[in-house]
DRENDO-1510 file (C-alpha; in Angstrom, 1 decimal, always signed):
<recs>
REC; n; res; u; v; w
REC; 1; UNK; +19.1; +17.2; +28.6 .
REC; 2; UNK; +20.2; +17.1; +25.0 .
REC; 3; UNK; +19.4; +14.5; +22.2 .
REC; 4; UNK; +17.9; +14.0; +18.6 .
REC; 5; UNK; +14.3; +14.0; +17.1 .
REC; 6; UNK; +13.2; +11.2; +14.9 .
REC; 7; UNK; +10.0; +11.2; +12.5 .
REC; 8; UNK; +8.5; +8.4; +10.2 .
REC; 9; UNK; +6.2; +10.0; +7.7 .
REC; 10; UNK; +3.9; +7.2; +6.2 .
REC; 11; UNK; +1.1; +7.4; +4.0 .
REC; 12; UNK; -1.6; +6.9; +7.1 .
REC; 13; UNK; +0.2; +7.7; +9.9 .
REC; 14; UNK; +3.0; +10.4; +11.4 .
REC; 15; UNK; +5.2; +8.6; +14.0 .
REC; 16; UNK; +7.6; +11.0; +16.2 .
REC; 17; UNK; +10.1; +10.1; +18.9 .
REC; 18; UNK; +12.8; +11.7; +21.2 .
REC; 19; UNK; +16.3; +10.2; +21.9 .
REC; 20; UNK; +18.7; +11.0; +24.5 .
REC; 21; UNK; +21.6; +9.0; +22.9 .
REC; 22; UNK; +20.9; +5.7; +24.9 .
REC; 23; UNK; +17.1; +5.2; +24.4 .
REC; 24; UNK; +14.0; +6.1; +23.3 .
REC; 25; UNK; +12.3; +8.4; +26.0 .
REC; 26; UNK; +9.1; +9.5; +24.5 .
REC; 27; UNK; +7.0; +8.6; +21.4 .
REC; 28; UNK; +3.8; +10.2; +19.4 .
REC; 29; UNK; +1.7; +9.4; +16.6 .
REC; 30; UNK; -1.2; +11.2; +14.6 .
REC; 31; UNK; -2.9; +10.6; +11.3 .
REC; 32; UNK; -1.1; +11.9; +8.3 .
REC; 33; UNK; -4.3; +13.2; +6.7 .
REC; 34; UNK; -2.1; +13.8; +3.2 .
REC; 35; UNK; -5.2; +15.0; +1.2 .
REC; 36; UNK; -5.1; +18.6; +3.4 .
REC; 37; UNK; -1.8; +19.1; +1.5 .
REC; 38; UNK; +1.9; +19.5; +2.1 .
REC; 39; UNK; +1.8; +22.4; +4.5 .
REC; 40; UNK; -0.7; +21.1; +6.9 .
REC; 41; UNK; +1.5; +17.7; +7.3 .
REC; 42; UNK; +4.3; +19.4; +7.8 .
REC; 43; UNK; +2.7; +21.9; +10.5 .
REC; 44; UNK; +1.2; +18.6; +12.4 .
REC; 45; UNK; +4.7; +16.8; +12.1 .
REC; 46; UNK; +6.3; +19.9; +13.6 .
REC; 47; UNK; +3.7; +20.1; +16.5 .
REC; 48; UNK; +4.3; +16.4; +17.0 .
REC; 49; UNK; +7.9; +16.9; +17.3 .
REC; 50; UNK; +7.9; +19.6; +19.4 .
REC; 51; UNK; +5.3; +18.0; +22.1 .
REC; 52; UNK; +7.4; +14.6; +21.7 .
REC; 53; UNK; +10.8; +16.5; +22.9 .
REC; 54; UNK; +8.6; +18.3; +25.8 .
REC; 55; UNK; +7.1; +15.2; +27.1 .
REC; 56; UNK; +11.2; +13.8; +27.0 .
REC; 57; UNK; +12.4; +17.3; +28.6 .
REC; 58; UNK; +14.5; +17.5; +25.5 .
REC; 59; UNK; +17.0; +20.0; +24.0 .
REC; 60; UNK; +17.1; +18.6; +20.4 .
REC; 61; UNK; +19.9; +18.8; +18.7 .
REC; 62; UNK; +18.6; +17.9; +15.2 .
REC; 63; UNK; +15.9; +15.9; +13.5 .
REC; 64; UNK; +15.8; +12.6; +11.2 .
REC; 65; UNK; +13.3; +12.3; +9.0 .
REC; 66; UNK; +12.1; +8.7; +7.4 .
REC; 67; UNK; +10.0; +8.9; +4.5 .
REC; 68; UNK; +8.8; +6.9; +1.6 .
REC; 69; UNK; +10.5; +7.8; -1.7 .
REC; 70; UNK; +11.4; +8.0; -4.5 .
REC; 71; UNK; +13.4; +10.6; -2.9 .
REC; 72; UNK; +17.0; +12.7; -2.9 .
REC; 73; UNK; +18.5; +12.0; +0.7 .
REC; 74; UNK; +21.4; +14.2; -0.5 .
REC; 75; UNK; +18.9; +17.3; -1.7 .
REC; 76; UNK; +16.7; +16.8; +1.0 .
REC; 77; UNK; +13.7; +16.2; -1.6 .
REC; 78; UNK; +10.9; +14.0; -1.7 .
REC; 79; UNK; +10.8; +13.4; -5.4 .
REC; 80; UNK; +7.8; +11.4; -5.7 .
REC; 81; UNK; +5.6; +9.7; -2.9 .
REC; 82; UNK; +2.2; +8.5; -4.4 .
REC; 83; UNK; +0.7; +7.3; -1.0 .
REC; 84; UNK; +1.3; +11.0; +0.0 .
REC; 85; UNK; +0.7; +12.8; -3.1 .
REC; 86; UNK; +3.9; +14.5; -3.1 .
REC; 87; UNK; +6.6; +15.5; -5.7 .
REC; 88; UNK; +9.4; +17.5; -5.4 .
REC; 89; UNK; +8.5; +18.4; -1.7 .
REC; 90; UNK; +12.0; +20.0; +0.0 .
REC; 91; UNK; +10.8; +18.3; +3.3 .
REC; 92; UNK; +14.1; +18.8; +5.0 .
REC; 93; UNK; +14.1; +22.8; +4.5 .
REC; 94; UNK; +10.7; +23.0; +5.5 .
REC; 95; UNK; +10.8; +20.9; +8.6 .
REC; 96; UNK; +14.1; +22.6; +9.4 .
REC; 97; UNK; +12.6; +26.0; +8.8 .
REC; 98; UNK; +9.5; +25.2; +11.3 .
REC; 99; UNK; +11.4; +23.8; +14.1 .
REC; 100; UNK; +14.5; +26.0; +13.7 .
REC; 101; UNK; +16.8; +22.7; +13.6 .
REC; 102; UNK; +19.2; +20.9; +11.2 .
REC; 103; UNK; +17.5; +18.1; +9.4 .
REC; 104; UNK; +18.3; +15.2; +7.5 .
REC; 105; UNK; +16.2; +12.9; +5.3 .
REC; 106; UNK; +16.4; +9.2; +4.6 .
REC; 107; UNK; +14.4; +6.4; +2.7 .
REC; 108; UNK; +12.2; +4.7; +5.3 .
REC; 109; UNK; +13.4; +1.4; +4.3 .
REC; 110; UNK; +17.0; +2.6; +4.7 .
REC; 111; UNK; +16.3; +4.3; +7.7 .
REC; 112; UNK; +14.6; +1.2; +9.2 .
REC; 113; UNK; +17.7; -0.9; +8.0 .
REC; 114; UNK; +20.1; +1.5; +9.9 .
REC; 115; UNK; +17.7; +1.1; +12.7 .
REC; 116; UNK; +17.9; -2.5; +13.3 .
REC; 117; UNK; +21.7; -2.7; +12.4 .
REC; 118; UNK; +22.7; -0.2; +14.9 .
REC; 119; UNK; +20.1; -1.3; +17.9 .
REC; 120; UNK; +18.1; -4.3; +16.5 .
REC; 121; UNK; +18.3; -7.9; +15.0 .
REC; 122; UNK; +21.4; -6.9; +12.9 .
REC; 123; UNK; +23.2; -5.4; +15.7 .
REC; 124; UNK; +26.9; -6.6; +15.3 .
REC; 125; UNK; +26.4; -7.3; +11.7 .
REC; 126; UNK; +28.7; -5.4; +9.1 .
REC; 127; UNK; +26.1; -5.6; +6.6 .
REC; 128; UNK; +22.3; -6.4; +6.2 .
REC; 129; UNK; +19.4; -6.5; +4.0 .
REC; 130; UNK; +16.3; -5.0; +5.8 .
REC; 131; UNK; +13.0; -6.2; +3.6 .
REC; 132; UNK; +9.9; -4.8; +4.8 .
REC; 133; UNK; +7.0; -6.6; +3.6 .
REC; 134; UNK; +3.5; -5.0; +4.0 .
REC; 135; UNK; +1.2; -3.0; +1.3 .
REC; 136; UNK; +4.2; -3.6; -0.9 .
REC; 137; UNK; +8.0; -4.8; -0.8 .
REC; 138; UNK; +10.7; -2.3; +0.2 .
REC; 139; UNK; +14.5; -3.0; +0.7 .
REC; 140; UNK; +16.9; -1.1; +2.7 .
REC; 141; UNK; +20.6; -1.8; +2.4 .
REC; 142; UNK; +23.5; -1.3; +5.0 .
REC; 143; UNK; +27.0; -2.2; +3.8 .
REC; 144; UNK; +30.2; -2.2; +5.9 .
REC; 145; UNK; +28.4; -0.2; +8.5 .
REC; 146; UNK; +26.8; +2.6; +5.8 .
REC; 147; UNK; +23.5; +2.7; +4.3 .
REC; 148; UNK; +24.0; +1.9; +0.5 .
REC; 149; UNK; +22.3; +4.8; -1.6 .
REC; 150; UNK; +23.2; +3.7; -5.1 .
REC; 151; UNK; +24.0; +5.9; -8.1 .
REC; 152; UNK; +20.3; +7.2; -8.3 .
REC; 153; UNK; +19.9; +7.2; -4.4 .
REC; 154; UNK; +17.4; +4.1; -5.0 .
REC; 155; UNK; +19.4; +1.0; -4.1 .
REC; 156; UNK; +17.4; -2.0; -2.8 .
REC; 157; UNK; +13.8; -2.1; -4.8 .
REC; 158; UNK; +13.3; -5.5; -4.2 .
REC; 159; UNK; +10.0; -5.4; -4.9 .
REC; 160; UNK; +10.3; -4.2; -8.2 .
REC; 161; UNK; +12.8; -7.1; -9.1 .
REC; 162; UNK; +11.0; -9.1; -12.1 .
REC; 163; UNK; +10.5; -12.4; -11.1 .
REC; 164; UNK; +7.8; -13.5; -13.7 .
REC; 165; UNK; +8.6; -11.3; -17.0 .
REC; 166; UNK; +5.1; -12.1; -18.2 .
REC; 167; UNK; +3.3; -11.8; -15.0 .
REC; 168; UNK; +0.8; -9.4; -13.4 .
REC; 169; UNK; +1.0; -5.9; -14.6 .
REC; 170; UNK; +2.4; -3.7; -11.6 .
REC; 171; UNK; +1.7; +0.3; -11.0 .
REC; 172; UNK; +5.2; +0.7; -11.7 .
REC; 173; UNK; +4.4; +0.3; -15.6 .
REC; 174; UNK; +6.1; -3.5; -15.5 .
REC; 175; UNK; +5.0; -7.1; -15.2 .
REC; 176; UNK; +6.0; -9.6; -12.7 .
REC; 177; UNK; +7.5; -7.7; -10.1 .
REC; 178; UNK; +8.1; -9.7; -6.8 .
REC; 179; UNK; +5.7; -7.0; -4.6 .
REC; 180; UNK; +3.0; -8.4; -6.9 .
REC; 181; UNK; +3.2; -12.0; -5.4 .
REC; 182; UNK; +4.7; -11.3; -2.1 .
REC; 183; UNK; +3.1; -8.4; -0.5 .
REC; 184; UNK; +0.5; -8.2; +2.0 .
REC; 185; UNK; -1.7; -6.6; -0.9 .
REC; 186; UNK; -0.7; -9.5; -3.0 .
REC; 187; UNK; -1.6; -12.2; -0.2 .
REC; 188; UNK; -4.9; -10.4; +0.4 .
REC; 189; UNK; -5.9; -10.5; -3.2 .
REC; 190; UNK; -5.2; -14.2; -3.4 .
REC; 191; UNK; -7.0; -15.2; -0.4 .
REC; 192; UNK; -10.3; -13.0; -1.7 .
REC; 193; UNK; -10.0; -14.8; -5.0 .
REC; 194; UNK; -9.9; -18.2; -2.9 .
REC; 195; UNK; -12.6; -17.2; -0.6 .
REC; 196; UNK; -15.1; -16.1; -3.7 .
REC; 197; UNK; -14.3; -19.2; -5.3 .
REC; 198; UNK; -15.3; -21.2; -2.4 .
REC; 199; UNK; -18.5; -19.1; -2.1 .
REC; 200; UNK; -17.4; -17.2; +1.2 .
REC; 201; UNK; -17.5; -13.5; +2.4 .
REC; 202; UNK; -14.4; -12.1; +0.1 .
REC; 203; UNK; -14.8; -8.7; +1.2 .
REC; 204; UNK; -13.8; -9.8; +4.8 .
REC; 205; UNK; -10.7; -11.3; +3.5 .
REC; 206; UNK; -7.4; -9.8; +4.0 .
REC; 207; UNK; -3.7; -11.2; +4.6 .
REC; 208; UNK; -4.4; -11.2; +8.4 .
REC; 209; UNK; -7.4; -13.1; +8.1 .
REC; 210; UNK; -6.3; -15.6; +5.7 .
REC; 211; UNK; -3.0; -16.3; +7.9 .
REC; 212; UNK; -5.5; -17.0; +10.9 .
REC; 213; UNK; -7.1; -19.6; +8.4 .
REC; 214; UNK; -3.9; -21.3; +7.4 .
REC; 215; UNK; -2.6; -21.6; +10.9 .
REC; 216; UNK; -5.9; -23.1; +11.7 .
REC; 217; UNK; -5.0; -25.9; +9.0 .
REC; 218; UNK; -6.7; -24.4; +5.8 .
REC; 219; UNK; -4.5; -26.2; +3.1 .
REC; 220; UNK; -5.6; -23.7; +0.4 .
REC; 221; UNK; -4.9; -20.3; +2.7 .
REC; 222; UNK; -1.6; -22.0; +3.4 .
REC; 223; UNK; -0.6; -22.5; -0.2 .
REC; 224; UNK; -1.0; -19.0; -0.5 .
REC; 225; UNK; +1.7; -18.4; +2.0 .
REC; 226; UNK; +3.8; -20.9; +0.4 .
REC; 227; UNK; +3.6; -19.3; -3.1 .
REC; 228; UNK; +4.5; -15.7; -1.2 .
REC; 229; UNK; +7.5; -17.2; +0.6 .
REC; 230; UNK; +8.6; -18.8; -2.4 .
REC; 231; UNK; +8.9; -15.9; -4.6 .
REC; 232; UNK; +10.4; -13.6; -1.6 .
REC; 233; UNK; +13.0; -16.5; -1.4 .
REC; 234; UNK; +13.6; -16.1; -5.1 .
REC; 235; UNK; +14.3; -12.0; -4.6 .
REC; 236; UNK; +16.5; -12.9; -1.6 .
REC; 237; UNK; +18.6; -15.3; -3.3 .
REC; 238; UNK; +19.5; -12.9; -5.9 .
REC; 239; UNK; +20.2; -10.3; -3.3 .
REC; 240; UNK; +22.5; -12.6; -1.5 .
REC; 241; UNK; +24.1; -13.8; -4.8 .
REC; 242; UNK; +25.0; -10.0; -5.5 .
REC; 243; UNK; +25.7; -8.7; -1.7 .
REC; 244; UNK; +26.7; -11.6; +0.2 .
REC; 245; UNK; +25.5; -9.7; +3.1 .
REC; 246; UNK; +25.5; -11.0; +6.8 .
REC; 247; UNK; +22.0; -11.1; +7.8 .
REC; 248; UNK; +18.5; -10.6; +6.2 .
REC; 249; UNK; +15.8; -9.2; +8.3 .
REC; 250; UNK; +12.4; -9.1; +7.4 .
REC; 251; UNK; +9.8; -6.3; +9.1 .
REC; 252; UNK; +6.5; -4.9; +7.9 .
REC; 253; UNK; +3.0; -6.1; +9.0 .
REC; 254; UNK; +3.2; -9.3; +7.0 .
REC; 255; UNK; +6.3; -10.3; +8.9 .
REC; 256; UNK; +4.1; -11.6; +12.1 .
REC; 257; UNK; +3.3; -14.3; +9.3 .
REC; 258; UNK; +6.8; -15.4; +9.0 .
REC; 259; UNK; +6.0; -19.2; +10.5 .
REC; 260; UNK; +3.7; -19.5; +7.2 .
REC; 261; UNK; +6.6; -18.1; +5.0 .
REC; 262; UNK; +9.7; -19.1; +6.2 .
REC; 263; UNK; +9.7; -22.8; +5.0 .
REC; 264; UNK; +9.2; -21.9; +1.2 .
REC; 265; UNK; +11.4; -18.9; +1.4 .
REC; 266; UNK; +14.1; -21.1; +3.1 .
REC; 267; UNK; +14.0; -23.7; +0.2 .
REC; 268; UNK; +13.7; -21.2; -2.4 .
REC; 269; UNK; +16.5; -19.0; -1.2 .
REC; 270; UNK; +18.6; -22.0; -0.6 .
REC; 271; UNK; +18.0; -23.4; -4.1 .
REC; 272; UNK; +18.8; -19.9; -5.9 .
REC; 273; UNK; +22.0; -18.9; -3.8 .
REC; 274; UNK; +25.2; -20.1; -2.5 .
REC; 275; UNK; +24.7; -18.5; +0.9 .
REC; 276; UNK; +21.5; -19.5; +1.8 .
REC; 277; UNK; +22.4; -22.7; +4.1 .
REC; 278; UNK; +22.0; -22.7; +8.0 .
REC; 279; UNK; +19.2; -19.8; +7.6 .
REC; 280; UNK; +19.4; -19.7; +11.8 .
REC; 281; UNK; +22.5; -17.7; +11.0 .
REC; 282; UNK; +21.0; -15.1; +8.4 .
REC; 283; UNK; +17.6; -14.9; +8.3 .
REC; 284; UNK; +16.0; -13.0; +11.4 .
REC; 285; UNK; +12.6; -10.9; +11.9 .
REC; 286; UNK; +13.1; -7.4; +13.0 .
REC; 287; UNK; +12.8; -6.6; +16.7 .
REC; 288; UNK; +12.4; -2.9; +16.8 .
REC; 289; UNK; +9.4; -2.6; +14.9 .
REC; 290; UNK; +7.0; -0.5; +14.2 .
REC; 291; UNK; +10.0; +1.7; +15.6 .
REC; 292; UNK; +13.0; +0.6; +13.2 .
REC; 293; UNK; +12.4; +3.7; +11.2 .
REC; 294; UNK; +12.6; +6.2; +14.2 .
REC; 295; UNK; +15.6; +4.4; +15.4 .
REC; 296; UNK; +17.2; +4.6; +12.2 .
REC; 297; UNK; +16.4; +8.4; +11.7 .
REC; 298; UNK; +17.8; +9.2; +15.1 .
REC; 299; UNK; +21.3; +7.1; +14.3 .
REC; 300; UNK; +21.1; +9.0; +11.2 .
REC; 301; UNK; +20.4; +12.8; +12.9 .
REC; 302; UNK; +23.1; +12.1; +15.6 .
REC; 303; UNK; +25.9; +10.4; +13.2 .
REC; 304; UNK; +25.4; +13.1; +10.7 .
REC; 305; UNK; +25.3; +16.1; +12.8 .
REC; 306; UNK; +27.7; +15.1; +15.8 .
REC; 307; UNK; +30.1; +13.1; +13.6 .
REC; 308; UNK; +29.6; +9.8; +15.2 .
REC; 309; UNK; +29.5; +6.4; +13.3 .
REC; 310; UNK; +29.2; +4.1; +16.1 .
REC; 311; UNK; +26.1; +2.5; +18.0 .
REC; 312; UNK; +24.1; +5.2; +19.5 .
REC; 313; UNK; +20.9; +4.4; +20.7 .
REC; 314; UNK; +19.6; +1.1; +22.7 .
REC; 315; UNK; +16.1; +0.1; +22.8 .
</recs>
């Protein structure tokens, strides 16, 4: 059976999947262990892809790779991935040579955006923004059915949109970036501050625990999610004013708390954009996670190497 392989490289996990052009056939996952070096990560990823193909009895025709960046999809090079400790890594060449298969690279948020647009919550939409809210805040854009890379191959840096010019310092070197207020990291930070002020065990507090407290009726923790939702909505309003996309899809680990984020997010988006009324028509949660990026990488490989631009895979 002929088909396509997909890889999603993360700071802590390597994921791989096999697709036959209709559905995901098999999936595997191992620890990334970036501290062991690029060669070790590539070798273990290659073995995982081989095992995934064997489990599906797949004759692989190509590999799609999703990876954090900044990166150059056209050159197949990861330019800088701090969570991996990578700089100027020619990941496409390394994987392609190891597997003896053609490979293609895409930013992980872009790949997830394409996966959701082709097969998930964005199916049927010509344009969408996929926003992943987890450790940071990432964004992938699909416009007129295609990933929008941007001039510097870095479109969609919503997490580093400055929302508070004199705000908190960000690792990027600027102040007041959106992800400093609306990411899982930011929610966890504010939750620990609240726990400490109350004399509670701050070390045991994170975004997930904070969400449980908020749902149990704790107004202090609920306010943290309201603030995060308000800032995220501000970013979405700017995005909608500029691009007027059909849909905005929220993914990532913090999307599990959309019930807490959504009211303030919608109010903020509506206050800042002409196009944010009737959120039931444009605001959705991702339906393919944690495999959105794998679907997108497989679609990208199939469409690139087979020359197709239609919907290819179905969950």
